[in-house]
FIMAR-766365 format. One record per residue (C-alpha): residue number from 0; residue in one letter; x, y, z. Coordinates in Angstrom, 3 decimals, decimal comma, always signed. Example, Ala and Ser with C-alpha at 12.3 -4.5 7.8 and 13.67 -1.06 7.14 Angstrom:
2
> 0;a;+12,300;-4,500;+7,800
> 1;s;+13,670;-1,060;+7,140
***
This chain:
310
> 0;m;+0,006;-0,011;-0,001
> 1;a;+1,369;+3,434;-0,984
> 2;w;+2,880;+5,521;+1,821
> 3;t;+1,202;+8,922;+2,305
> 4;a;+1,442;+11,845;+4,714
> 5;n;-1,275;+10,125;+6,755
> 6;d;+1,331;+7,516;+7,671
> 7;i;+3,577;+9,998;+9,458
> 8;p;+3,782;+8,888;+13,103
> 9;d;+2,919;+11,152;+16,019
> 10;l;+5,740;+13,679;+16,355
> 11;s;+4,566;+15,355;+19,558
> 12;g;+7,561;+16,535;+21,564
> 13;r;+9,880;+16,458;+18,541
> 14;t;+11,670;+19,473;+17,057
> 15;a;+12,431;+19,870;+13,343
> 16;v;+14,360;+22,406;+11,282
> 17;v;+13,500;+22,651;+7,582
> 18;t;+15,625;+24,873;+5,355
> 19;g;+13,983;+26,666;+2,456
> 20;a;+10,580;+26,057;+3,988
> 21;n;+8,796;+29,134;+2,658
> 22;s;+7,648;+27,482;-0,595
> 23;g;+7,461;+24,293;-2,635
> 24;i;+8,389;+20,952;-1,159
> 25;g;+10,049;+22,628;+1,835
> 26;f;+6,822;+24,332;+2,812
> 27;c;+4,828;+21,115;+2,373
> 28;t;+7,374;+19,209;+4,450
> 29;a;+7,276;+21,749;+7,276
> 30;r;+3,483;+21,857;+7,260
> 31;e;+3,085;+18,071;+7,454
> 32;l;+5,659;+17,742;+10,210
> 33;a;+3,771;+20,402;+12,152
> 34;r;+0,476;+18,643;+11,431
> 35;a;+1,973;+15,503;+13,004
> 36;g;+2,741;+17,443;+16,181
> 37;a;+6,387;+18,496;+15,769
> 38;r;+7,663;+21,927;+16,658
> 39;v;+8,972;+23,186;+13,308
> 40;l;+11,422;+25,991;+12,628
> 41;l;+11,247;+27,322;+9,091
> 42;a;+14,796;+28,377;+8,219
> 43;c;+14,476;+30,811;+5,314
> 44;r;+16,435;+33,610;+3,641
> 45;s;+13,485;+36,003;+3,307
> 46;e;+11,878;+37,156;+6,542
> 47;e;+8,760;+38,288;+4,692
> 48;r;+8,255;+34,990;+2,905
> 49;g;+9,260;+32,921;+5,915
> 50;k;+6,780;+34,603;+8,222
> 51;d;+4,087;+34,370;+5,561
> 52;a;+4,754;+30,611;+5,332
> 53;v;+4,300;+30,334;+9,086
> 54;r;+0,957;+32,144;+8,795
> 55;r;-0,128;+29,749;+6,038
> 56;i;+0,794;+26,737;+8,160
> 57;l;-1,170;+28,145;+11,100
> 58;r;-4,119;+28,744;+8,789
> 59;d;-4,055;+25,082;+7,678
> 60;v;-3,042;+23,650;+11,053
> 61;p;-4,277;+26,007;+13,792
> 62;a;-2,612;+23,977;+16,569
> 63;a;+0,773;+23,969;+14,795
> 64;r;+3,937;+24,965;+16,635
> 65;a;+5,823;+26,715;+13,866
> 66;g;+8,198;+29,625;+13,771
> 67;y;+10,522;+31,487;+11,410
> 68;r;+14,310;+31,767;+11,765
> 69;h;+16,568;+33,675;+9,397
> 70;l;+19,025;+31,557;+7,424
> 71;d;+20,777;+32,339;+4,156
> 72;l;+22,745;+29,263;+3,148
> 73;g;+24,741;+31,357;+0,717
> 74;d;+26,148;+33,425;+3,586
> 75;l;+28,039;+31,448;+6,205
> 76;s;+27,772;+34,288;+8,722
> 77;t;+24,011;+33,704;+8,902
> 78;v;+24,545;+29,932;+9,138
> 79;r;+26,773;+30,471;+12,150
> 80;a;+24,303;+32,918;+13,668
> 81;f;+21,426;+30,477;+13,190
> 82;a;+23,339;+27,690;+14,944
> 83;k;+24,518;+29,956;+17,748
> 84;e;+20,977;+31,169;+18,422
> 85;y;+19,402;+27,708;+18,242
> 86;d;+17,822;+27,423;+21,668
> 87;a;+15,696;+24,264;+21,567
> 88;d;+16,634;+21,527;+24,006
> 89;r;+16,627;+18,915;+21,216
> 90;l;+16,852;+18,543;+17,455
> 91;d;+15,092;+15,448;+16,115
> 92;l;+14,929;+16,290;+12,422
> 93;l;+17,145;+18,472;+10,245
> 94;v;+15,821;+18,625;+6,681
> 95;n;+18,445;+20,126;+4,382
> 96;n;+16,013;+21,132;+1,654
> 97;a;+16,850;+24,634;+0,434
> 98;g;+18,464;+24,852;-2,963
> 99;v;+18,975;+26,739;-6,193
> 100;m;+18,931;+25,301;-9,721
> 101;a;+20,679;+26,186;-12,968
> 102;l;+21,337;+29,822;-12,080
> 103;p;+23,532;+32,172;-14,130
> 104;h;+27,082;+32,214;-12,793
> 105;r;+27,495;+34,128;-9,575
> 106;t;+29,303;+33,731;-6,289
> 107;t;+28,187;+33,839;-2,673
> 108;p;+29,492;+36,426;-0,174
> 109;d;+32,024;+33,773;+0,887
> 110;g;+33,301;+33,418;-2,673
> 111;f;+31,731;+30,058;-3,546
> 112;e;+30,019;+29,270;-6,846
> 113;s;+26,389;+29,821;-5,847
> 114;q;+24,953;+26,367;-6,529
> 115;m;+27,733;+24,509;-4,739
> 116;g;+27,722;+27,170;-2,008
> 117;v;+23,987;+27,015;-1,270
> 118;n;+23,172;+23,411;-2,094
> 119;h;+26,145;+21,704;-0,485
> 120;l;+28,577;+23,926;+1,442
> 121;g;+25,900;+25,845;+3,323
> 122;h;+24,200;+22,648;+4,426
> 123;f;+27,527;+21,024;+5,285
> 124;a;+28,264;+23,956;+7,599
> 125;l;+24,763;+24,032;+9,110
> 126;t;+24,755;+20,300;+9,847
> 127;g;+28,162;+20,457;+11,469
> 128;l;+27,257;+23,451;+13,639
> 129;l;+24,059;+21,700;+14,795
> 130;m;+25,623;+18,260;+15,186
> 131;r;+25,889;+18,325;+18,975
> 132;h;+22,120;+18,897;+19,199
> 133;l;+21,487;+15,982;+16,838
> 134;l;+23,817;+13,659;+18,726
> 135;d;+22,205;+14,623;+22,044
> 136;t;+18,741;+13,684;+20,705
> 137;p;+18,062;+9,938;+20,595
> 138;g;+17,075;+8,730;+17,129
> 139;a;+17,673;+12,075;+15,381
> 140;r;+17,764;+12,221;+11,583
> 141;v;+19,434;+14,421;+8,993
> 142;v;+17,690;+14,335;+5,617
> 143;t;+19,498;+16,027;+2,739
> 144;v;+17,643;+16,689;-0,494
> 145;s;+19,387;+15,720;-3,707
> 146;s;+17,986;+15,226;-7,223
> 147;w;+17,781;+12,543;-9,888
> 148;l;+19,713;+15,041;-12,008
> 149;h;+22,801;+14,257;-9,933
> 150;a;+23,377;+11,543;-12,549
> 151;i;+24,486;+14,171;-15,071
> 152;a;+27,826;+14,847;-13,376
> 153;d;+30,149;+13,660;-10,622
> 154;v;+31,710;+16,105;-8,163
> 155;d;+34,860;+17,698;-9,565
> 156;l;+36,973;+17,583;-6,412
> 157;g;+39,663;+19,671;-8,041
> 158;d;+37,274;+22,465;-9,042
> 159;l;+34,388;+22,652;-6,552
> 160;n;+33,716;+26,275;-7,463
> 161;s;+33,651;+25,754;-11,262
> 162;e;+36,556;+28,107;-11,800
> 163;r;+37,703;+26,248;-14,920
> 164;g;+34,433;+26,907;-16,691
> 165;y;+30,792;+27,207;-15,746
> 166;r;+27,848;+25,314;-17,201
> 167;r;+24,737;+25,833;-15,149
> 168;w;+23,262;+22,335;-15,372
> 169;i;+26,608;+20,617;-14,816
> 170;a;+27,216;+22,825;-11,777
> 171;y;+23,771;+21,931;-10,461
> 172;a;+24,346;+18,225;-10,976
> 173;r;+27,706;+18,410;-9,233
> 174;s;+26,136;+20,099;-6,233
> 175;k;+23,463;+17,380;-6,049
> 176;s;+26,111;+14,645;-6,306
> 177;a;+27,909;+16,453;-3,501
> 178;n;+24,723;+16,206;-1,409
> 179;l;+24,674;+12,417;-1,805
> 180;l;+28,401;+12,056;-1,227
> 181;f;+28,067;+14,161;+1,937
> 182;v;+25,302;+11,879;+3,221
> 183;h;+27,440;+8,829;+2,453
> 184;e;+30,431;+10,133;+4,356
> 185;l;+28,336;+11,478;+7,253
> 186;a;+26,658;+8,091;+7,622
> 187;r;+30,054;+6,387;+7,721
> 188;r;+31,343;+8,777;+10,374
> 189;l;+28,243;+8,469;+12,533
> 190;a;+28,540;+4,693;+12,400
> 191;a;+32,212;+4,900;+13,378
> 192;v;+31,331;+6,608;+16,688
> 193;g;+28,318;+4,395;+17,354
> 194;a;+25,795;+7,237;+17,013
> 195;d;+22,154;+6,388;+16,375
> 196;t;+21,671;+9,553;+14,321
> 197;v;+20,530;+8,616;+10,809
> 198;a;+21,888;+10,497;+7,777
> 199;a;+19,695;+9,838;+4,742
> 200;a;+18,910;+11,465;+1,406
> 201;a;+15,745;+12,028;-0,598
> 202;h;+14,611;+13,644;-3,828
> 203;p;+11,201;+14,876;-5,011
> 204;g;+11,312;+13,625;-8,584
> 205;y;+9,835;+16,203;-10,924
> 206;a;+7,742;+18,445;-8,712
> 207;r;+6,006;+21,625;-9,818
> 208;t;+7,792;+24,381;-7,920
> 209;e;+9,365;+27,745;-8,688
> 210;l;+12,830;+26,187;-8,476
> 211;q;+12,907;+25,249;-12,168
> 212;t;+11,948;+28,680;-13,513
> 213;r;+14,034;+30,895;-11,217
> 214;g;+17,211;+30,853;-13,312
> 215;a;+15,419;+31,731;-16,549
> 216;r;+13,515;+34,497;-14,768
> 217;m;+16,750;+35,967;-13,369
> 218;e;+18,139;+36,314;-16,897
> 219;n;+14,805;+37,431;-18,415
> 220;r;+14,779;+34,389;-20,687
> 221;r;+11,027;+34,520;-21,152
> 222;v;+10,735;+31,769;-23,757
> 223;a;+12,734;+29,361;-21,574
> 224;e;+10,661;+30,303;-18,539
> 225;r;+7,430;+29,704;-20,468
> 226;l;+8,593;+26,318;-21,780
> 227;i;+9,681;+25,190;-18,327
> 228;g;+6,332;+26,304;-16,948
> 229;i;+4,526;+24,183;-19,554
> 230;a;+6,699;+21,177;-18,691
> 231;n;+5,919;+21,691;-15,010
> 232;r;+2,200;+21,583;-15,686
> 233;v;+2,298;+18,611;-18,077
> 234;v;+4,928;+16,377;-16,429
> 235;g;+5,426;+17,570;-12,894
> 236;q;+3,679;+16,279;-9,810
> 237;s;+2,441;+18,566;-7,053
> 238;a;+4,725;+19,969;-4,378
> 239;e;+2,716;+17,932;-1,877
> 240;a;+3,561;+14,733;-3,734
> 241;g;+7,186;+15,838;-4,176
> 242;a;+7,508;+16,293;-0,411
> 243;l;+6,526;+12,692;+0,347
> 244;p;+10,006;+11,169;-0,138
> 245;l;+11,422;+13,783;+2,239
> 246;l;+8,739;+13,097;+4,811
> 247;y;+9,274;+9,346;+4,469
> 248;a;+13,038;+9,662;+4,981
> 249;a;+12,445;+11,931;+7,967
> 250;t;+9,750;+9,958;+9,773
> 251;a;+9,114;+6,426;+8,492
> 252;p;+10,250;+3,552;+10,716
> 253;g;+13,324;+1,644;+9,646
> 254;v;+14,903;+4,229;+7,340
> 255;r;+18,503;+3,129;+6,903
> 256;p;+21,588;+5,345;+7,049
> 257;d;+22,806;+6,462;+3,598
> 258;s;+19,517;+5,489;+1,991
> 259;f;+18,118;+7,481;-0,936
> 260;t;+14,351;+7,808;-1,249
> 261;g;+12,478;+9,149;-4,266
> 262;p;+9,247;+8,696;-6,219
> 263;r;+8,462;+5,132;-7,235
> 264;l;+7,680;+5,631;-10,949
> 265;q;+10,998;+5,992;-12,776
> 266;g;+12,147;+8,458;-10,113
> 267;w;+9,775;+11,109;-11,511
> 268;r;+6,531;+10,726;-9,616
> 269;g;+4,587;+8,430;-7,327
> 270;s;+4,815;+7,212;-3,743
> 271;p;+8,176;+6,997;-1,903
> 272;a;+10,508;+4,123;-2,723
> 273;p;+14,252;+3,385;-2,750
> 274;s;+15,890;+5,401;-5,527
> 275;w;+18,753;+4,600;-7,883
> 276;r;+21,951;+6,612;-7,347
> 277;a;+25,168;+6,939;-9,312
> 278;k;+28,063;+4,802;-8,116
> 279;w;+30,287;+7,835;-7,549
> 280;t;+28,024;+8,932;-4,676
> 281;l;+29,034;+5,769;-2,773
> 282;d;+32,800;+6,173;-3,153
> 283;d;+34,467;+6,206;+0,284
> 284;r;+37,645;+7,930;-0,871
> 285;a;+35,737;+10,617;-2,763
> 286;g;+33,558;+11,164;+0,311
> 287;e;+36,647;+11,678;+2,473
> 288;m;+38,117;+14,136;-0,028
> 289;l;+34,881;+16,122;-0,363
> 290;w;+34,592;+16,254;+3,432
> 291;a;+38,146;+17,593;+3,805
> 292;a;+37,593;+20,208;+1,096
> 293;s;+34,264;+21,257;+2,633
> 294;e;+35,886;+21,701;+6,036
> 295;q;+38,631;+23,793;+4,516
> 296;l;+36,267;+26,002;+2,525
> 297;t;+33,690;+26,575;+5,272
> 298;g;+35,937;+26,479;+8,332
> 299;v;+33,420;+24,131;+9,975
> 300;t;+34,661;+20,852;+11,433
> 301;y;+32,818;+17,937;+13,015
> 302;p;+34,889;+17,037;+16,103
> 303;m;+32,095;+14,793;+17,424
> 304;v;+32,282;+12,418;+14,449
> 305;v;+35,468;+10,926;+13,058
> 306;p;+36,470;+9,080;+9,886
> 307;p;+36,152;+5,300;+10,008
> 308;a;+39,379;+3,532;+10,880
> 309;g;+41,340;+2,326;+7,902
***
């Protein structure tokens, strides 16, 4: 029988952080976690949109415990501020959802190529800075959102910031491969210290959100934006459906470390199921190298988790 949001267990007493929760699958994820009883912090770049998302959740779920916190994953100073100001006594679920897709070339305030900076490096830093809260909470989970488009390109460990040439879709795919490789290495390190924290990954398939059209809109490519919009309507599934793999990875019993959950039907749409992933996202040596590079670039280390012996 297909898994739905109705299958989410009671989350009363749990605390969740969802990045990029003001719209799309992030909003749907935050709303359903709140509906199940969790206290949910919507970590968003825009205060206006973040607070509006909280109001929409409260409209749909009047008893929800939801709040907005400022977080711009493209600016590590706000990532550090978010972690420093995190005042809950537990952290059961961290959903690393926020992302950008196929943007024109630009860099973050920290000098990173924007897609790698937001999609991977910002979440790497956030997870590390919140790790002690996760480890102190029995059965905590970290769910990082990747994409089936990761299959287009492996991570270029010698050029994480695309300095040797920028192609928007290749850069996006590399950032999504980095998400999966990060989950792989984090799962290995958590296992090495005997932690019961689960690091897992998920993807929404092809969901109708503003993510696909943002890059074309930024460059005023109106024909491309119109064509993408048509594809969204014809092929895409709803944001609610796209959120189901995230919700499954975050809440379903028995989710395994380093698992990858996506839609059942060819990875595009349907109920949550185990998803195919490229072999390079399971490479131990590549995971170690990406981890070391991410620590160096962000200045964030994970002293509570260590590499596996050997």
